[in-house]
C-alpha positions in Angstrom: 108.4 105.0 119.2 104.7 104.1 119.3 102.9 103.4 116.1 99.2 104.1 115.6 96.7 102.7 113.2 94.0 105.2 112.1 90.7 104.3 110.6 89.4 107.3 108.6 86.3 108.4 106.8 86.1 111.4 104.5 84.1 113.1 101.8 86.5 113.3 98.9 84.6 116.1 97.1 86.8 119.1 98.1 90.1 117.2 97.8 92.5 116.6 95.0 92.8 113.0 96.2 94.6 111.3 99.0 98.2 112.0 98.3 99.9 115.3 99.2 100.3 117.6 96.2 101.9 121.1 96.2 99.3 123.9 96.6 96.3 121.5 96.4 94.0 120.3 99.3 94.5 116.6 99.9 93.3 114.2 102.6 96.8 113.1 103.5 97.8 116.8 103.8 95.1 117.8 106.3 95.7 114.6 108.3 99.5 115.5 108.5 98.6 119.0 109.5 96.3 117.7 112.3 99.1 115.5 113.6 101.5 118.4 113.7 98.8 120.6 115.3 98.3 118.4 118.4 101.8 116.8 118.7 104.2 119.3 117.3 105.7 116.5 115.2 106.1 116.1 111.5 104.8 112.6 110.9 104.2 110.8 107.6 100.6 109.6 107.3 100.9 106.4 105.3 97.6 105.2 103.8 96.4 101.8 102.7 95.2 103.2 99.3 95.6 106.4 97.3 92.1 107.4 96.4 91.6 109.8 93.5 90.1 113.3 93.5 86.4 113.1 94.5 86.6 109.5 95.8 85.2 109.0 99.4 86.1 106.6 102.2 84.3 105.0 105.1 87.1 102.8 106.1 90.5 104.1 104.9 93.4 103.0 107.1 96.6 104.8 107.8 99.5 104.6 110.2 101.6 107.2 111.9 104.6 107.0 114.3 105.1 109.5 117.1 107.8 110.2 119.6 105.5 110.7 122.6 103.4 107.8 123.9 99.8 109.1 123.6 96.8 107.1 124.5 94.8 106.1 121.4 91.7 108.0 122.5 93.9 111.1 122.9 95.2 110.8 119.4 91.6 110.3 118.0 90.1 113.3 119.9 93.1 115.6 119.3 93.0 114.9 115.5 89.3 115.4 115.5 89.7 118.9 116.9 92.5 119.8 114.5 90.7 118.4 111.4 87.7 120.8 111.7 86.2 122.1 109.4 87.5 119.6 106.8 85.1 116.7 106.0 87.5 114.1 107.4 87.1 112.1 110.6 89.4 109.7 112.4 86.9 107.3 113.8 89.2 104.9 115.5 92.8 104.7 116.7 94.8 101.8 118.1 98.4 101.1 118.9 100.0 98.5 116.6 103.3 96.7 116.3 106.3 98.5 114.8 106.2 96.3 111.7 102.5 97.2 110.9 102.2 99.1 107.6 98.8 100.3 106.5 99.6 99.7 102.9 101.9 96.6 102.8 100.3 94.7 105.7 96.9 94.9 104.0 95.5 91.6 102.8 92.4 92.8 101.1 90.7 96.1 100.1 87.0 96.6 99.9 85.3 99.2 97.7 81.6 100.1 97.2 80.3 102.0 94.2 76.9 103.7 94.6 74.6 104.3 91.6 71.2 106.1 92.0 69.1 104.9 89.2 66.4 107.5 88.7 65.5 110.3 86.3 65.3 113.2 88.8 68.5 115.0 89.7 70.2 114.3 93.1 70.0 116.7 96.0 71.1 115.0 99.2 73.2 112.5 97.3 74.9 115.0 95.0 78.6 114.3 94.8 78.1 111.1 96.8 76.6 108.8 94.1 76.4 108.5 90.3 72.9 109.3 88.9 72.1 107.1 85.9 68.6 108.1 84.5 68.0 105.1 82.2 66.6 102.0 83.7 69.3 99.4 84.6 68.9 95.6 85.0 70.9 95.0 88.2 70.5 91.2 87.9 72.1 91.3 84.4 74.9 93.5 85.8 75.5 91.0 88.6 75.6 88.1 86.1 78.1 90.0 84.0 80.2 90.9 87.1 80.7 87.2 87.9 82.6 86.8 84.6 85.4 89.1 86.0 86.1 87.1 89.1 89.4 85.3 89.6 92.9 86.1 88.3 93.0 87.9 85.0 95.0 90.4 82.9 92.8 93.5 83.7 94.5 95.7 81.0 91.0 96.6 79.6 90.1 98.2 83.0 93.4 99.8 83.7 94.2 103.5 83.4 96.8 104.5 80.9 98.9 106.2 83.7 98.7 103.1 86.0 102.1 102.5 87.6 101.5 98.9 88.7 104.2 96.5 87.6 101.7 94.0 86.1 98.1 94.1 84.9 97.4 90.8 86.5 95.1 91.0 89.5 92.9 88.5 91.4 89.3 89.8 91.9 87.7 88.1 94.9 84.3 89.7 94.9 82.2 91.8 92.5 78.5 91.8 93.5 75.7 94.0 92.2 72.5 94.5 94.1 69.5 96.9 94.1 67.5 98.4 96.9 64.9 100.8 95.6 66.6 103.4 93.4 70.1 102.5 94.6 72.3 100.0 92.9 75.5 99.0 94.8 78.5 97.4 93.4 80.7 95.8 96.1 84.1 94.5 95.2 87.1 93.1 97.1 90.7 92.2 96.1 94.2 92.3 97.7 94.9 95.3 95.4 93.4 97.0 92.4 94.9 98.7 89.3 94.5 102.5 88.9 90.9 103.2 87.9 90.0 99.5 87.8 86.9 99.7 89.9 85.4 102.8 88.1 86.3 101.2 84.7 84.5 97.9 85.6 81.5 99.8 86.9 81.3 101.8 83.7 81.3 98.6 81.6 78.7 97.0 83.9 76.4 100.0 83.1 76.4 98.9 79.5 75.3 95.4 80.6 72.6 97.0 82.7 71.3 99.1 79.8 71.1 96.0 77.6 73.8 97.3 75.2 76.2 94.5 76.2 75.5 90.9 77.3 77.5 89.3 80.1 79.4 87.5 77.4 80.3 90.9 75.8 81.8 91.9 79.1 83.8 88.7 79.3 85.1 89.3 75.8 86.1 92.9 76.7 88.2 91.5 79.6 89.8 88.8 77.4 90.8 91.4 74.8 93.2 93.1 77.3 92.6 96.3 75.4 91.7 99.6 77.1 89.7 100.6 73.9 87.3 97.8 74.7 86.3 99.3 78.1 83.0 101.1 78.7 83.0 104.7 79.8 84.7 105.2 83.2 82.3 105.8 86.1 82.7 109.2 87.8 84.7 109.4 91.1 81.7 110.6 93.2 80.1 107.2 93.5 83.2 105.3 94.8 84.0 104.6 98.4 87.0 102.8 100.0 84.8 100.9 102.4 87.3 98.8 104.5 90.8 97.3 104.5 91.5 93.9 105.9 94.6 92.8 107.8 96.0 89.4 109.0 
C-alpha cells in the first residue's frame, strides 16, 4: 500500500491542538476527515509533533497510508478541497518508503517563536505572535540563550504533565534576533519536552527585560526545578517551522 508524506501548514487558533480529541476540533481530526472525504478510507494521520492548542505550523509533517495508488498531486489537491474552510493547507505531498515514519524517522525539529515588541495592541498579528510592550534587549536574550545549548537536564523548562521518559535533551540551536519590532527565537533539536520552547522563551523575556542576567538563566537551568522557570510564553507565538529527515 502506498505511503505518503504530507507537509502541512496551519493556523492553530481555532483548534484544541494537533491530536484528535472527542468533541473538540483538532488539526489531526480535520486532516483525517479530508482523507476520508476524497478516498473513502479511514487512514491514521501520523504527525511529527503534537502541537498544543493555539500553536501554529509552517512545516508540520505527517504520513498516511492508502489502499489506492494516487498521484501525490492528486492527494494534495483533493485534501485541499476537503479541508476548506479550515485554516489548514497540505502544501506538499510525496510518496515515501514503507518504513518512513513522520515522527520516528525525524532527525531534527525546528521551531520559531515570534514576539512583537511594541506598546500598541496587535491587529493583523493578533493570535499569531506575542505582544510584549516593555522594551526588550534582544542581544542580551541571545547571549542568555547560548547558555542553554548542548545536552542538559531541562526539568526547569518541562511541563508538569510531560510524558517524556527523561528530562535530558540536546539543544542544537537557540538564536534570538530582532528586525524592527519583531523578535524571533529560532530553536532546533531532535526532540523537545512538553512546553520546553515556550518555557525557555518566557525565561528569555526576563533576560530581555533586564530582570535576569544570562548567568541567572544558566543557574535556572542548572537548578532542574520547574519553580525556577520564568512565566511560560503563550501558545500564539509558537510555530513548528520544519522537520528534518535523514
